[in-house]
C-alpha positions in Angstrom: 0.0 0.0 0.0 2.8 2.4 0.9 4.6 1.7 -2.3 1.4 2.2 -4.4 0.8 5.6 -2.7 4.4 6.7 -3.3 4.2 5.5 -6.9 1.0 7.3 -7.9 2.1 10.3 -6.0 5.2 10.5 -8.2 3.1 9.9 -11.3 0.9 12.9 -10.3 4.0 15.0 -9.6 5.6 14.2 -13.0 2.5 14.2 -15.2 -0.1 16.5 -13.6 1.6 19.1 -11.5 1.5 22.4 -13.2 -0.8 21.2 -16.0 -3.6 23.5 -17.2 -5.8 20.6 -18.1 -5.3 17.3 -16.2 -7.4 15.3 -18.6 -5.6 16.5 -21.7 -2.2 15.9 -20.0 -3.2 12.4 -19.1 -4.5 11.7 -22.6 -1.3 13.0 -24.1 0.7 10.7 -21.9 -1.4 7.6 -22.7 -1.3 8.4 -26.4 2.5 8.3 -26.5 3.8 4.9 -25.2 7.4 6.1 -24.9 6.3 9.0 -22.8 4.2 6.7 -20.6 7.2 4.3 -20.2 9.4 7.2 -19.1 6.8 8.4 -16.5 6.4 4.8 -15.2 10.2 4.4 -14.9 10.6 7.7 -13.0 7.9 6.8 -10.6 9.3 3.3 -10.1 12.8 4.5 -9.4 11.6 7.2 -6.9 9.5 4.6 -5.2 12.5 2.3 -4.8 14.5 5.3 -3.4 11.9 5.9 -0.7 12.4 2.4 0.6 16.2 2.4 0.2 17.1 5.8 1.7 16.3 4.8 5.3 18.4 1.6 5.4 21.2 3.3 3.6 21.6 6.0 6.2 21.2 3.5 9.0 24.0 1.4 7.6 26.2 4.4 7.2 25.5 5.5 10.8 26.8 2.1 12.0 30.2 3.6 11.3 29.7 6.8 13.3 33.0 6.3 15.1 34.8 6.6 11.7 32.7 9.8 11.0 34.2 11.3 14.1 37.7 10.2 13.5 37.9 10.8 9.8 35.5 13.7 9.5 37.8 16.0 7.5 38.3 13.4 4.8 34.6 12.7 4.6 33.9 16.4 4.3 36.3 16.5 1.4 34.5 13.6 -0.2 31.2 15.2 0.4 32.3 18.5 -1.2 33.6 16.6 -4.2 30.4 14.7 -4.5 28.2 17.8 -4.2 30.4 19.5 -6.8 30.0 16.6 -9.2 26.2 16.6 -8.5 26.1 20.3 -9.3 27.8 19.6 -12.6 25.3 16.8 -13.3 22.3 19.0 -12.5 23.5 21.9 -14.7 24.8 19.8 -17.6 22.2 17.1 -17.7 19.4 19.1 -19.2 21.3 21.4 -21.6 20.7 18.9 -24.3 16.9 18.5 -23.5 15.3 21.6 -25.2 12.1 19.8 -26.1 9.3 20.2 -23.4 7.7 16.8 -22.9 5.6 17.8 -19.8 4.8 21.0 -17.9 7.8 22.3 -15.9 9.8 19.3 -17.2 13.3 20.6 -16.3 12.3 21.8 -12.8 10.7 18.4 -12.0 13.7 16.5 -13.3 16.0 18.6 -11.3 14.1 17.8 -8.1 14.1 14.1 -9.0 17.8 14.3 -9.6 18.5 16.0 -6.2 16.4 13.3 -4.5 18.6 10.7 -6.2 21.7 12.4 -5.0 20.4 12.5 -1.4 19.6 8.8 -1.7 23.0 7.7 -3.2 25.0 10.0 -0.8 25.1 7.5 2.2 26.0 4.7 -0.2 29.0 6.4 -1.7 30.2 7.8 1.7 29.4 4.3 3.2 32.0 2.8 0.9 34.6 5.1 2.3 33.5 4.4 5.9 33.8 0.7 5.4 37.3 1.1 4.1 38.2 3.3 7.1 36.8 0.7 9.5 38.7 -2.2 7.8 42.0 -0.2 7.9 41.5 0.6 11.6 41.0 -3.0 12.5 44.3 -4.4 11.1 46.5 -3.6 14.3 44.0 -5.5 16.5 43.2 -8.3 14.1 44.5 -11.4 15.8 41.1 -12.9 16.7 38.2 -14.8 15.2 36.1 -11.7 16.0 38.0 -9.8 13.4 37.1 -12.3 10.7 33.4 -12.1 11.6 33.6 -8.3 11.6 35.3 -8.3 8.2 32.6 -10.6 6.8 30.1 -7.9 8.0 32.2 -5.2 6.4 32.3 -7.1 3.1 28.5 -7.5 3.2 28.1 -3.7 3.8 30.6 -2.9 1.0 28.6 -5.0 -1.5 25.3 -3.6 -0.3 26.5 0.0 -0.7 28.0 -0.5 -4.1 25.0 -2.6 -5.2 22.5 0.1 -4.2 24.6 2.8 -5.7 24.9 0.9 -9.0 21.2 0.3 -9.0 20.4 4.0 -8.5 22.7 5.1 -11.3 21.6 2.2 -13.6 17.9 3.1 -13.1 18.7 6.8 -13.7 20.5 5.9 -17.0 17.5 3.8 -18.0 15.1 6.6 -17.3 17.3 9.1 -19.0 17.4 7.0 -22.2 13.6 6.6 -21.9 13.3 10.4 -21.8 15.3 10.6 -25.1 12.9 8.1 -26.6 9.9 10.2 -25.5 11.4 13.4 -26.9 12.2 11.7 -30.2 8.6 10.3 -30.4 7.1 13.8 -29.8 9.4 15.7 -32.1 11.2 13.5 -34.5 12.4 16.4 -36.6 14.6 17.6 -33.7 16.1 14.5 -32.1 18.0 15.0 -28.8 21.8 14.5 -29.2 22.8 11.0 -28.2 26.2 12.3 -27.0 24.5 13.9 -24.0 23.1 10.5 -22.9 26.4 8.7 -23.5 28.2 11.3 -21.3 25.6 11.0 -18.7 25.9 7.2 -18.4 29.7 7.6 -18.4 29.5 10.2 -15.7 27.4 8.0 -13.4 29.7 5.1 -13.9 32.7 7.3 -13.1 31.2 8.6 -9.9 30.5 5.1 -8.5 34.0 3.9 -9.6 35.8 6.8 -8.0 34.3 5.9 -4.6 34.2 2.2 -4.9 37.6 1.2 -6.4 39.7 2.8 -3.7 37.4 1.5 -1.0 37.7 -2.0 -2.4 41.5 -1.8 -2.6 41.8 -0.7 1.0 39.4 -3.4 2.2 41.2 -6.1 0.3 44.6 -5.1 1.6 43.3 -4.9 5.2 41.4 -8.2 4.9 44.5 -10.0 3.6 46.5 -8.6 6.5 43.9 -9.9 8.9 44.0 -13.3 7.3 47.7 -13.4 7.5 47.6 -12.5 11.2 45.0 -15.2 11.9 46.6 -18.1 9.9 50.3 -17.3 10.1 52.2 -19.9 12.1 55.3 -21.9 11.7 54.6 -24.9 9.5 57.0 -27.7 10.6 55.8 -30.2 8.0 54.7 -30.0 4.4 51.2 -31.2 5.5 50.9 -28.4 8.0 52.0 -25.8 5.4 49.4 -27.2 2.9 46.7 -27.0 5.6 47.7 -23.4 6.5 47.6 -22.3 2.9 44.3 -24.1 2.3 42.7 -22.3 5.3 44.0 -19.0 4.0 42.5 -19.6 0.5 39.1 -20.5 2.1 39.2 -17.3 4.2 40.0 -15.2 1.1 37.2 -16.8 -0.8 34.8 -16.3 2.0 35.6 -12.6 2.1 35.3 -12.3 -1.6 39.0 -11.6 -2.3 39.4 -14.3 -5.0 38.3 -13.7 -8.6 35.3 -16.1 -8.7 32.4 -15.4 -11.1 30.2 -14.4 -8.2 32.9 -12.0 -6.9 33.5 -10.5 -10.3 29.7 -10.0 -10.8 29.5 -8.3 -7.4 32.5 -6.0 -8.2 31.8 -5.1 -11.9 28.0 -5.4 -12.0 27.3 -2.1 -10.3 30.0 -0.3 -12.3 28.5 -1.3 -15.7 24.9 -0.8 -14.5 24.5 2.6 -16.3 25.7 1.1 -19.5 23.2 -1.8 -19.1 20.4 0.7 -18.3 21.3 2.7 -21.4 21.1 -0.3 -23.6 17.8 -1.4 -22.1 16.3 2.1 -22.7 16.9 1.8 -26.4 15.4 -1.7 -26.5 12.2 -0.6 -24.9 11.6 2.2 -27.4 8.2 1.8 -29.0 8.0 4.4 -31.8 10.8 3.7 -34.3 
């Protein structure tokens, strides 16, 4: 019920808000399948954001100790993210001259800002996880450290998965908007270069935050595993057993290049590209 209320509320915001004639605006939307698909995608992604934003901030707040200790670095990250978001908001709509709906650019700007607020704890959460992993290395000679690193690994994948889903959905909706504008005014098609740059921009933002966080986590996790498993192997059998335990621990923490691990690492980074391809496949008017 809550999801339905949010969904139809977003549809009303996107389609009807500011319209002089609600019936005519609704008829216009239904008559153009590409426009209807874009409206549904925007409503769907905002609905998902509403149910993700709370858990994202709660997970990030689990690392409040790192917020206090590394506050300056996080402020620099936040400033960089807000600067990048400002560039996105300003540049995203320069190549969208056609008006699809009433107050289109203002509505899209508000939706974009909501997406930034939603993805913010995910991107900063990646940094917080890496800070926590790095801080645990000096005290890592215990089984508790391995359990804690498993939790850190879970949070790292959750943050990057949600971030990838947000930018992937945004790229899908952005491509659907291109389709809608092309269907309404085929004589003046929107430049495809703007969409390509947008998808690349989204991929770059996630990669800039995730790749360093993953590198720091992997280095710290391997250091913990070494501390836990390192011992003098007096026989070849003992050495083989020790190396086998180390390999199992590395696989358990997602440090080995298995298909599942690679999907978890690369999937969110290529999500905008996948979203862009899907947006062209769902185009109705060709």
